[in-house]
C-alpha positions as a printed Julia matrix, in Angstrom:
65×3 Matrix{Float64}:
 -11.81    5.84  -38.59
 -13.01    4.76  -35.21
 -12.19    6.02  -32.24
 -12.68    5.22  -28.96
 -10.8     7.92  -26.88
 -13.99    9.07  -25.7
 -14.06    5.52  -23.63
 -10.58    6.08  -22.72
 -11.56    9.32  -21.34
 -14.36    8.23  -19.79
 -13.49    5.41  -17.61
 -11.0     7.87  -16.04
 -13.72   10.2   -15.01
 -15.55    6.91  -13.54
 -12.54    5.86  -11.76
 -12.52    2.61  -13.96
  -9.7     0.89  -16.07
 -10.18   -0.85  -18.82
  -9.4    -4.22  -16.38
 -12.64   -3.4   -14.25
 -14.26   -2.88  -17.71
 -13.45   -6.05  -19.05
 -14.73   -7.85  -15.33
 -18.42   -5.65  -15.8
 -18.63   -6.61  -19.21
 -17.65  -10.01  -19.67
 -15.61   -9.27  -22.47
 -11.85  -10.21  -23.71
  -8.45   -8.65  -23.5
  -8.63   -9.76  -26.84
 -11.46   -6.97  -27.82
 -10.37   -4.49  -25.09
  -6.29   -4.81  -27.64
  -9.37   -4.35  -30.4
 -10.86   -0.77  -28.69
  -7.38    0.37  -27.67
  -5.74    0.06  -31.58
  -9.2     1.56  -32.5
  -9.91   -1.59  -34.46
 -13.12   -2.62  -35.41
 -15.6    -4.7   -32.4
 -18.78   -5.98  -33.05
 -21.63   -3.87  -31.66
 -22.87   -6.24  -29.43
 -19.81   -4.54  -27.54
 -20.48   -1.16  -27.48
 -23.6    -2.35  -26.25
 -22.35   -4.15  -23.51
 -19.76   -1.11  -22.49
 -23.21    1.55  -23.19
 -25.18   -0.84  -20.63
 -22.65   -0.85  -17.99
 -21.18    2.82  -18.49
 -24.94    4.35  -18.64
 -24.25    6.15  -21.53
 -24.46    6.24  -25.7
 -22.29    5.39  -28.12
 -21.82    8.25  -28.79
 -20.56    9.16  -25.11
 -17.2     5.83  -26.12
 -17.01    6.28  -29.72
 -16.46    9.12  -32.7
 -14.75    8.9   -36.14
 -11.6    10.78  -37.17
 -11.6    11.65  -40.32
C-alpha cells in the first residue's frame, strides 16, 4: 500500500498546508483527497509536488507492507 505520510511531514517542516500545495502545484482538491486517503495518483501529480517542494519521490511517498 502506498503512503504519503512523508509528504505531510514535509509540508509541516516547510510551513505549508494542503491548500497551499494545491495552489502551488495546480492539482485539484479531489487529487489532494486521494493523497489524504493514501490512494494511487498519477506520476505526473507526484512530479509536480516534487518540483514544487524541491524534493525526490522518496521524500514524499513510500510503501507500507
